[in-house]
C-alpha positions, 0 to 999 in steps of 0.5 A: 718458230713463227706460227703462220696463222696466229691467234686472231679471233677469225683463226680461233673461230675455225679451230674451235669448230674442230672436234674429236669426231671431225678431226681425230676419228682415226685415233678414237678406236684406239682409246680406252678409259685407262689411256694416258694421252699427250696432246702436242700443240693443243690449240684452243683445246676443243679436240683436247677436251673431247679426247679427255672425255674418253681417257684417264688423263691428258697432258696438253702442250703449247708453245707458250703460256698465252697459247696454252691459256686458250685450251685451259679456258676451254677445259674450265668452261666444260668442267674437264678436270683430267687435263694438265697444261704445260708449255713444251717444244714439240722438237724436245718434249720434256717427258720420259721414255714411254711416259704416255700411251698415246701422243696426238698432234692435229695440224701441227707437223705442217708448221714445224721446221723439223716434223720428222724430229717431232714425230721421233720425239712423240714416238719416244714418249708414247707407245702410239703416235697419231698425227693428222695434217691437211694438204693444201695442194689437194684442196678442191673447190668450185667454182674456179675463182682466180682469187682463191688461186691467189689465196693458195699461192699466197698461203704457200709463200707465207707458210714456207717463209716460216719453214712450214710445209702446207702439203704435209698430208701427202708427206705423213708416211714418209715423215713417219718412216724417216722418224724410224717407225716401221708399224705405220697405219695410213689413212685419209679423211676430209672436211667438206663445205657445200651447204649454205651454212657451211659456206657462210662459215668457212668463206666468211672465216677465211675472208676475215683471216686474209685481212685481219689475222697474222697471215695477212700481216706477214704477207704485207710485211714480206712484200708478198701482197698489198692491202688491195690484194688481200681485200680482193682475195677476201672478196673472192672467199665471200663470192665463193660462199654466196654461190649456191654451187660453191663446194670445197673439200679439204683433204687430210693425211693421217698416220698411226705409228706404233713405237 
């Protein structure tokens, strides 16, 4: 797979903002101090470390050793001893049947060529599967800036060239059913950015990501945008961030599947 976002500092800035509370609240009531948990696609590990503080043991996986090193560094920074780190493919997890109590994936399925197969694998290795993905088509912002419309169209184009599905949130139930689950709990939750500080963080982060991250590079390489296009879109994010009326809500679809 080709990861649409890449691992530029601007991407990690947003991913490290994520916590178990703001990104896995649907799972937290189901965890106990005895739980063993598999975190599929753990990213820079902030959610992983938060979850590890609530359970007996976490196995954190990523697609390569470099990516996995980000989460390992976060665990070392926090002094979190109960996390094992392993390179693994979400489509073919190297674990036995029901090896874990819980398998968790946050913002992972939208980037996979076979999200149904990944959910099926998670259900094979765990008794409870928890997944959460955003839905780009459900993002809502104000004011209506044409540059943000350009950004969304460009993101769709790049992500789908990588066999991803930006509107994953609305598909979580159908993917879970296709994976063979019958006991499925569906929920939604949001991130909202409307304070000056939140807008400065989110708008500044996306302004950087458009021109500096793998997303912008892929757009240029594929002929989907010019450097001028990327700069205009980035400036649109800064315009949004500076507007005292600026508002953005990001919607996520969530599933809890019992195998």
